N, C-alpha and C positions, 0 to 999 in steps of 0.2 A: 813510713814518712817519705822515703825516697820515691815510692810509687805514687803518692799523692802529688809530690812536686813534679814528677814527670807528666802526670795526667794534666796538671794545671798548665805546664809549659806547652804540651801538645795542643791544649785548648786555645791558649794565647796565640800559638803559631797558626792554628787554623783560622782563628778570627782575623789575625793580621793579614793572612793571604787573601781572605775575602775582602777585607777593608781596602787593601792595595788594589785589588781588581776593581772595586767600586770607584776609587779615586781615578784610576786610569780610564775606566769606562766614561765617567762624567767629563773628565778632561778631554778625552778624545772626541766625545760627542760635541762638546762646546766648540772645539776647534773646527769640526766638520760642518756643524749646522748652526752655529752662532750662539753666543752666550745668552742672547735674549730668549732662546729656546731651551735653556738649561732645565727648566721644569719638566719638559718632555723627556729629557734624558733621565731625570729622576723617576718619572713614571715608567719608562721602559726598563730601567734597572729593577724597580720594584716588581714589574711583571715577570722579568727573567727569574728573579729569585723565588717568587711564589710559584710560578708555573714549572719550575725545575722538577718539583715533585707535587703534582696535583692530579686529582682524579675528577673529571667532569661528569662521571657516571656514564661515559660512552667510550667507544674505541678511541685510542689516542690519535689515530689518523684523522678522525673527524674533529676532535677538540684542538689538535695542532693546526688544522686548517681554519678553525673558527677564530683562533687567537688573532692573527693578523687582520681578519675581516672586521672584528670588533674594534681593534686598535685604530684602523683607518676610519671606521665609522665614528669613533670617538672624536678624532680630530676634525672631521667634516661637520659633525653635529655641534661640536663646541663652537665652531666658527659661525655656522648658520644660526645657532641659538642667540648669538650676540647681536644679530641684525635688528631684531625687534622683540620686545617682551612677549607679545602674543604669539608670534611665530616661535619664539623660544619655548613657550608653554607646550605647544604641540610637539616640537622636536624633543624637548626634555622628556616628555611622557613616553614617546615612542622609543627613544634610545634606552632610557633607564629600564623600561619594561622589557625590552629585548634582551638586555644584559641579564636581568634577573631570571628570565625564562631560560636563557642559554646556560646559566650556571645553577639551575634549581636542583640538579642531582648531585652537586658537589657536597661530599660528606664533611669536608673540613670547614665549610661555611666561610671560606675566605677568597674563593676564586673571583667573586664579583668585585672585590675591593680595588684592584688595579684599574679596572674600567670605570667604576663610579668615582673613585678619588681622582683619577686622571681627568675625567670629564669635568668635574668641578674645578680642578686646578687650571685646565686649559681654558675654561670660560673666564677665569680670573686673570689669565695672562694672554690676552688676545694679541695676535700679530697679523700682519697683512703683507702683500707684495712678495718679495723674494724670501723673507723669513717664513711666510706661510707655506710657500712652495717647499722650502727645506724641511719644515715641520712635517708636511705630509709625506715627503719622500722618506724621511727617517722612520715614521710610523709604519710605512709599507715595508721597507727593506729590513729594518731591525725586527719588526713584527713577524716577518717570515722566518727570520733566524730564530726568534724565540719559539715560534710554533714548531720548527724543526727540532730544536733542543728538547722541547716538551715531548715530542713524539719519540725521540731517541731514548729518553730516560723513563718513559712511561708505557712504551708499546707492549711490554710483557706483563705489566701490573694492572693496567686499566681494563675495564670490561669490554664486551664485544658489541654493545648496543650501538645502533646507528642514530642518526639525527632525528629519526621518528620518535625516539624516547622523549624528546623535548615537547612533543605534542600531547603527552599524557593529560587526561582531564584534570582540571583544577577543582578544588573544593574550598568553599569559604570557611569550613570548619577545620582545615588542616593547619598545623603549626607554621609550616613554611609560608603558606599562602597568607596567613594573618600577618606574619612579620613583613612580607613583601608589600601587602596593602598599606600597613601602617608606615613603612618607610617611604613608599611612593607618595602616600597621602600627606606626608610631612615635608619631605625634601622638595618636591615639585612646587607646592605653594610658597615655600620659603624662598626658593630661587626666583620665583615670579615677583614676589614682593620686593626682594632685594634689587631686581632689575627696574621695577617701576619707580621705586624711591631713590634709586641710584645710591644705595648705601655704600660708603667707602669700605673697600675690602670685604664685600659681602661674601666672598669666597670663604672667609673664616667662619662665618655663621653657618654656611652650608656644610663645611667640614666638621663642625661641632655636632650638627644634627646627624651626619653620617657616622661619626664615631660613637655617639651615644645610642643610636638605633641599631645596636648589634643584634644579630640573630641568636647569639648565645644568651639565653634568658638570665642565667645566674650572674652575668656581667652587667646587666642593666643598672641595678641599684648601685653597684660598686662604682661604675663609671660616672654616673650622674653626681655622685657625692664628691668625687675627686677631681672632676674636669676643671672647674673654675679655680679652686685653690692651686692646682698644679700649674695652670696657665699664669696666674699671678706670680707664682714663684719663678717661673721661667722668665717672665718679663722683668722682675726685680733683678735676677741674676744677670740678664743681658745689660740692663742699664748700669748696674754696679760694675761689671767687668769691662764693658766697652765704653762706658761713660766716664769712669773715674780711674780704674785700677790698671788696665792694660793699655800700653801705648799702641798706636795704630800699626806700627811696624811688626808687632807680635800677634796681631789679631787673627791673621790667617792661620798661624800655627795653632792657636787656641781652638779655632773652628775645627781643624783637622783632628786635634786631640779629642775634642768633645765628640766628634763623629765616631772615632774609634772606640771610645769608652761606651758609647751608646749601644754598641753591639753586644755588650754584656748585660744590658738592662732587660729585666723581665717585668718589672713593676709598671703598671699602667700610669701611676702617679708620676714616676720619674720620667717615663717616656713622654708623657704629655708636657712636662716642664721642659724637656729637651727640645721637643717639637716647636714649642713657643720660642725658645731661644734661637733655633735654627731659622724659623720663619721670619723672625725680626731681622736677622742678618740680611735676608733678601729684601724685606720691606723697606729698610733704611736706604736702599738705593733710590727710592721714590719719595719717602716721607722722612721728616725729622724723627730721631730715635724716640723721644718722649711721645710724639703723636702716634707713632706706630705701636708703641707699647700700650697706650691708652685705648687705641682702636682695637687691638687684639683682645684686651680684657673685656671691653664693652661687647664686642661681637660674640665672644664666647658666652658671656652672660645671656645675650639674646638667644643664641642657639640652644643653650641649656634650658631656658624658660620655655621656648617653643617646643622642645622635645617633651618636657614634663606635661605641658598642657595637651599636646597632641596624644601622648600615650594615655592620658586620662580619658580623653574622648574615645579613642579606639578601644580601650579596654571595656568601657561602658557599652560600646556598640557590640563587641564580641560577646559580652555577658547576655545582652538581649537576644542575640542569635542563638546562644546556647539554651536560653529559656524557651524560645520558640520551638527549638528542636525537641526539647523535653515534653512540651505541651502538645506536639503534633502526633 
């Protein structure tokens, strides 16, 4: 019994130290680069935590150098993509395709997430002038630091392959290639339609598609079934706690406590509910709480519907390819 208690206490202490680091990182980032750029701080923090232990399928010296290049490209492409929907279509295709090709040998199937999620988020939080300059400087400087940390922690465990490994031939019958085609063939048109129609907070639609189009096949049905109910639960909790129960003076403490508790969450359902709760905290800086919650739910419904329809189309296409292969 005492051993279990000690194990639990060590786990809590470890999580607490990581949480305090995250709080200090975001607070320091906001102080240096502006609170309007806080979403970039979140993306960089996510990148640091994921790339701390990540194998891109190449020597760590190459993947370490690739990380800041992709992060800076992410910031530039997100800005250029916002200039015009048709220009955005070309830029989105080039950047997302480059990221997927760069991370195609990653066995964890998660190295693409900081770049793709960051790109979608930065498109949704556009800045200009001095804030844009600070954003790009932070991506370059902290990106180099993340690349260095990645190299230090992975230089003895990653392979020895060079960048030439990324140019290996692709096949339309490969599992990774099919996932990449279906993701790009869903996410890029969704972003284009959101831009053309000026859908409020279309970023949430895009993030829903990105979450549901996971490369882990056994997660697909599970996530599609839970995404919308979890989003609704997160919105209801937000409106209940911040609308009626918790005074404004205590709301910051509740946000911090929720952030700490989220580190112990492994359930996709609960994580999605928490993410909705957290996203609404930011959204209410621009929108009334009830409007933000309704927009969040509607956009998640749209994203889930788009994903289901798109997967149906792609699966039919892949079955036709398989039949043509068998008949040839």
